[in-house]
C-alpha positions in Angstrom: 0.0 0.2 0.0 1.0 3.2 -0.7 1.3 6.1 1.9 -0.6 9.2 1.3 1.6 12.5 1.2 0.2 15.6 1.8 1.7 18.4 -0.3 4.3 19.5 2.1 5.9 16.1 2.5 9.5 15.9 1.0 10.7 13.1 -0.5 13.7 10.8 0.6 15.7 11.4 -2.2 15.3 15.4 -1.6 16.2 14.8 2.1 19.2 12.4 1.1 20.6 15.3 -1.4 20.1 18.0 1.5 22.2 15.5 4.0 24.9 15.4 1.3 24.7 19.2 0.6 25.3 19.6 4.4 27.7 17.3 5.6 29.7 18.3 2.4 29.4 22.1 3.9 30.1 20.9 7.5 32.4 22.8 9.3 34.8 21.8 12.2 33.3 21.3 15.2 29.6 21.1 14.1 27.7 18.8 15.6 25.0 16.7 14.4 22.1 18.8 15.2 23.6 21.6 13.7 23.7 19.4 10.7 20.3 18.2 10.8 18.9 21.8 11.1 21.1 22.5 7.5 19.8 19.8 6.3 16.0 20.6 6.9 16.7 24.2 5.6 18.2 22.7 2.4 14.9 20.4 2.2 12.8 23.4 2.2 14.9 25.1 -0.3 14.5 22.1 -2.4 11.1 21.4 -1.8 10.2 25.1 -2.5 12.3 25.6 -5.5 10.7 22.4 -6.8 7.2 23.9 -6.3 8.4 27.1 -8.1 9.6 24.9 -11.4 6.6 23.0 -11.4 4.6 26.4 -11.4 6.5 27.6 -13.9 5.9 24.4 -16.1 2.3 25.0 -15.4 2.5 28.5 -16.9 4.7 27.6 -19.6 1.7 24.9 -21.0 -1.2 27.0 -20.8 0.8 29.5 -22.5 1.6 26.7 -25.5 -1.9 25.3 -25.4 -3.2 29.0 -26.0 -1.2 29.6 -28.5 -1.9 26.3 -30.4 -5.5 26.9 -29.8 -5.3 30.9 -31.6 -3.4 29.4 -34.3 -6.1 26.7 -34.6 -8.9 29.4 -34.5 -6.8 31.7 -37.0 -6.5 28.8 -39.7 -10.4 28.1 -39.6 -11.0 31.8 -39.8 -8.9 31.9 -42.8 -10.3 28.7 -44.4 -13.6 30.2 -44.1 -13.3 33.4 -45.4 -11.3 31.7 -47.8 -14.4 29.7 -48.9 -16.6 32.7 -49.4 -13.9 35.0 -51.4 -13.8 32.3 -54.1 -16.4 33.1 -57.2 -18.5 30.0 -58.1 -17.9 30.7 -61.7 -14.7 32.8 -63.3 -17.0 34.6 -66.3 -20.1 36.7 -66.0 -22.0 34.2 -67.5 -23.2 30.7 -66.3 -22.9 28.0 -68.5 -26.6 27.7 -68.5 -27.1 31.6 -69.4 -24.6 31.0 -72.2 -26.9 28.3 -73.8 -30.1 30.1 -73.8 -28.3 33.4 -75.4 -27.1 30.8 -77.9 -30.9 29.0 -78.1 -32.4 32.6 -78.6 -29.9 33.7 -81.2 -30.6 30.7 -83.4 -34.4 30.8 -83.0 -34.6 34.8 -84.0 -32.1 33.5 -87.2 -34.6 30.7 -87.4 -37.6 33.2 -87.4 -35.7 35.9 -89.7 -34.7 33.2 -92.4 -38.6 31.9 -92.6 -40.0 35.8 -92.8 -37.5 36.4 -95.5 -38.4 33.6 -97.5 
């Protein structure tokens, strides 16, 4: 079973690192209690540093996600506007209108030929 650790709990690895730093900087004549107090202070400093780094990482992640979302929204808006800007036909008249105009001209030609004869 895993133990429930509170938010202020310091890991064993951090404790070992703090004790190693405290022993490495131990002065001659310093008692074990003094070294333990120094190690405790170092532990708290390490824990505070880790909290700050996690907060910075969360902030960077939120900013990155916001940038990605903004870029996606911008691309979607550009795509939408591009769809509405494109004309359906490049010429002024549609193929159906052209066919009707040709049919009208031909029919008037036939009527003119019939009247002339």
